[in-house]
C-alpha positions, 0 to 999 in steps of 0.5 A: 229876662234870662232865668237861672234854673236850679240844678235839679230843674236843669238836670230834668231839662237836659234829660228831656233834651237827651230823650228827644235827640236820642229818639231822632238819632235812632229814627233817620236823623243825624245826631251827635252830642258834640255837634254844636262845636261844628255849627257856624254861628256867623252864617247860621249854617252847619257847613259839614252837611251843606258840603256833604249834601252837594258832594253826594247829590250834585258831584259835577257841580261840586267838581266845577266849584272846586276847579274854579275856586280851589281850596276856597270852594267851601267858603264861596259856597257857604257865603253864596248860600248865606247871601241867598238866604238873606235875600230870598228867605229860607223856604225859597232857597230850599225849594228853588236852589241857588244860582252860582257863577260857573254852574249851568243850573241852580244848585239844589239844597233839598230834594222833596218827594214829588207827587209822582215818585217814579224818577230813580235819580230824584228819589235817590236825592230825596233819600240823601237829604240830611236831617240833623238835630243839634243841641245847645246851639249858641247864638251869634251874639252873646252867651244865649243858646237854644236847646235844639236846632233842626237842620235840613242839609245844613240849613236851619229849619226849626228851633225849640226851647224845652221846659219840664212841667215839674217846675216850669210850663210851656209858657216859660218857653214862650217867654224865653223866645219873646224876651231872650231870643230877639232876632235883632239885638240893639248894637249887635245887628241881626241874629241870622238863625232867628231872623225872618224870613232868612232864619229857621222857618218855625220855632217850637215852645215845648214842655212835657205836656204841650207844644206851641209854635210861631213862624216869626219872632218879634220880641215881646210882640211874638205871637204863638199858636197852640200845636196841640192835639186837643184833649177830648174836646178840650185844650192841651194833649191827651194822656200818651197811651205809651206812657211817655210825654204827652208832647211826644207826638212832636218828635215821634210823629211830626219830626218823623223823617218823611213827615218833616220833609213833606211839611217843608216841601208841601205844607209851608206857604209864603205870604207876600205883600203887593210888592212881593215882599215876604210878610209871613209863612203859614205852618200847619197847626197839628189838627190841620196836618192830621186832618189833611193827611187822614183824608189823603190816606182814606182816599188812597185806601178806599178809592174815590167815591167816599164822603168825609167830614172835617170839623174845625172850630172858629178861627182854627184855619178852615180855609187853609185846610181846604186849600191844602186838601184841594192841592193834595187831591189834585196831585194824588196818584194811586199805587199804579201811579195813575192820577185819581182826579182830573179836577178838584171842584171847591164850592163855598156857600158864602161870598166872603168865604169864596174870596178867602178860599180863592185867595188861599188856593192861589197862594198855595199854587206853585205852578201858574195856571193850575187854579181857575175861579168861576165868577161870570166876569168873563162871560157865562158861568157855565161857559167859564166852567166848561172852558176851565174843565176843557183846559185841564185846570186842576182846581176850580173854585166857585160858590154854591150858586154856581154849582148847578152850572158846574154839574151841568158842565161836567155832565156835558163834558163827559158826554162829549168824551163818551161820544168821541170814544164810540160810546165808551164810558168817559174817564172823567173824574171829579172830586167835590170839596164843599165848604159849608157852615152849619146853622148852629155852629161855626164848624166846617164840613168838607164832604168829598165825593166823586161826582162822575167816573 
């Protein structure tokens, strides 16, 4: 279904590509018009950035590779990286690195900002991350090429197909992905750049007006979700107050350097089946991204003790928004590097929602033992909750029926701490995430309030 565009349309589309690339190139991304010639089509990597990242952030590891493999060090590195991507998936490699023979520890291929950004060496590596946008990237099989590919330290993390609304719409870009960007070409094998989960993590269909996205290409069956801001309660995007494209928030806000690294490092979630096989990746939709970030920013600015409301329509990812919020607040530190909350208590008013929340929050868990659920299966609910709080669980999930036990357990714990400190006020801080349905709509409310400080 390859479409041949009129010259005038092609010119407008190229100008659109120019505008995005030039903006990113002026705001922390690497960009040069001829970069596509340095792209490794077979491995789906940008070799110069892979090597530059390793040399800059892990010089001893690079020296060891050079000593062991001589002039073949780069080839050995790229081959090992490609195999690890194929075996484990892109997100796992970016977050956990790759083990190589002759190296004492895994070779890292990205450094994300930790919750407590105090280690100078870690922050130096974070600043060294190489974000690059490359235009007109040819696929490994055939003459097809993608308008834009976005790389992190030489590894592709996103692609984009662009259309101008003068003659085409975002749906033409979606169709291009569905019919012309198949990750598996009959008789030619897989396309590493587009394959799941070893290729790019997210694919954007972009027009001047709208943005849609998918994390898994599957030919004509590919499902895209809107990645729009909404227009006064309606679909789409509002008029750009700066007079530019309505979709400009994608490259001006979402792809902003720190924003993009945070999305890859903290927001993306891998879904696995019972056999631990990767079956999906959760990428936040725009309203989820905006809401959770605004929440964190508000608490940092105003301090604990406020009440906030998220309103999500049916099917818009309420559960995931709560899960992200719970994990982000559990790790939140103030400007003095002090943790703001000891525990995040997540309360739901429906048993079904409780199960969904529990599953989602456990899916989002990176470190074992962070999350506890209060069910009464291991004894009394109050006893379970008291133990979870005493054990320092960052996140505790329960239903509204269990909440009275939760509140009583917190009060008892605070009293014990106060007595242990000779009557001083206990330094025990709890944040409440309450997930409730309004009677007249399917919107979710998340009042956040410090119960005890």
